[in-house]
C-alpha positions as CSV (number, residue, x, y, z in Angstrom):
1,M,-13.8,11.2,3.8
2,P,-13.7,7.4,3.6
3,D,-15.3,5.7,0.7
4,L,-18.4,4.1,2.4
5,A,-19.0,1.9,-0.6
6,S,-15.7,0.1,0.0
7,P,-15.4,-2.5,2.8
8,A,-13.6,-1.3,5.9
9,Q,-9.8,-1.7,6.3
10,T,-8.7,-4.8,8.1
11,P,-6.3,-4.2,11.0
12,F,-3.3,-5.2,8.8
13,E,-4.5,-2.9,6.0
14,S,-4.7,-0.1,8.5
15,E,-1.1,-0.8,9.5
16,I,0.0,-0.7,5.8
17,A,-2.1,2.5,5.2
18,A,-0.3,4.2,8.1
19,L,3.0,3.1,6.7
20,I,2.0,4.6,3.3
21,V,0.9,7.9,4.8
22,R,3.9,8.2,7.1
23,S,6.6,7.1,4.6
24,L,5.3,9.4,1.8
25,S,4.3,12.3,4.0
26,L,0.8,12.3,2.6
27,D,-1.8,14.8,3.6
28,V,-4.5,12.3,4.2
29,A,-5.5,10.2,7.2
30,A,-4.5,6.5,7.0
31,S,-8.1,5.6,7.8
32,D,-9.3,7.5,4.7
33,V,-7.3,5.2,2.3
34,A,-10.0,3.1,0.8
35,P,-8.9,-0.5,0.6
36,E,-10.0,-1.1,-3.0
37,A,-9.1,2.4,-4.4
38,P,-6.1,2.5,-6.8
39,L,-2.8,3.6,-5.2
40,Y,-1.3,4.6,-8.5
41,G,-2.6,7.5,-10.5
42,E,-6.3,8.2,-9.7
43,G,-7.3,7.1,-6.3
44,L,-4.5,7.9,-3.8
45,G,-2.6,9.6,-6.6
46,L,0.8,8.0,-6.2
47,D,3.4,8.2,-9.0
48,S,6.3,5.9,-9.9
49,I,8.7,7.7,-7.5
50,D,6.1,7.3,-4.6
51,I,5.8,3.6,-5.4
52,L,9.6,3.2,-5.3
53,E,9.7,4.9,-1.9
54,L,6.8,2.8,-0.7
55,A,8.6,-0.4,-1.9
56,L,11.7,0.6,0.1
57,A,9.5,1.3,3.2
58,I,7.8,-2.1,2.8
59,A,11.2,-3.8,2.4
60,Q,12.6,-2.1,5.5
61,T,9.5,-2.7,7.7
62,Y,8.3,-6.1,6.6
63,K,11.4,-7.6,4.8
64,V,9.3,-8.1,1.6
65,Q,11.1,-7.1,-1.6
66,T,9.6,-6.2,-5.0
67,E,11.8,-5.9,-8.1
68,A,11.6,-2.8,-10.3
69,G,10.2,-3.7,-13.6
70,D,8.4,-6.9,-12.4
71,P,5.1,-7.1,-14.2
72,K,3.5,-8.4,-11.0
73,N,4.0,-4.9,-9.5
74,L,0.9,-3.6,-11.3
75,E,-1.2,-6.1,-9.3
76,I,0.8,-5.8,-6.0
77,Y,0.5,-2.0,-5.9
78,K,-3.0,-1.9,-7.4
79,S,-4.7,-1.0,-4.1
80,L,-4.2,-1.0,-0.3
81,R,-5.9,-4.4,-0.1
82,A,-3.7,-6.0,-2.8
83,L,-0.5,-4.6,-1.2
84,A,-1.5,-5.8,2.3
85,A,-2.3,-9.2,0.9
86,H,1.0,-9.5,-0.9
87,V,3.0,-8.3,2.2
88,A,1.1,-10.7,4.5
89,A,1.7,-13.6,2.2
90,N,5.4,-12.9,1.7
91,R,6.8,-11.6,4.9
92,P,9.1,-13.9,6.9
93,V,7.4,-15.8,9.7
94,A,8.5,-14.5,13.1
């Protein structure tokens, strides 16, 4: 069930949520990923291997790379909203 206390997903956040669910084969609806909920650990429950797989999917889909061990990754993968903002700000202009 969506977290009603959290603002709704933007269209781009919905697109990223669908990518997360699809690429990690999660048993949750993309629309149920709360934009501000943590992706790692509690919240969506991703672990470090999931984050690596997600980083690969983001790189393949949006041409946005993150480096393993980069301290910024904690902020980038903090939530759906943070990840979507990072991808939107860093993807190549079409």
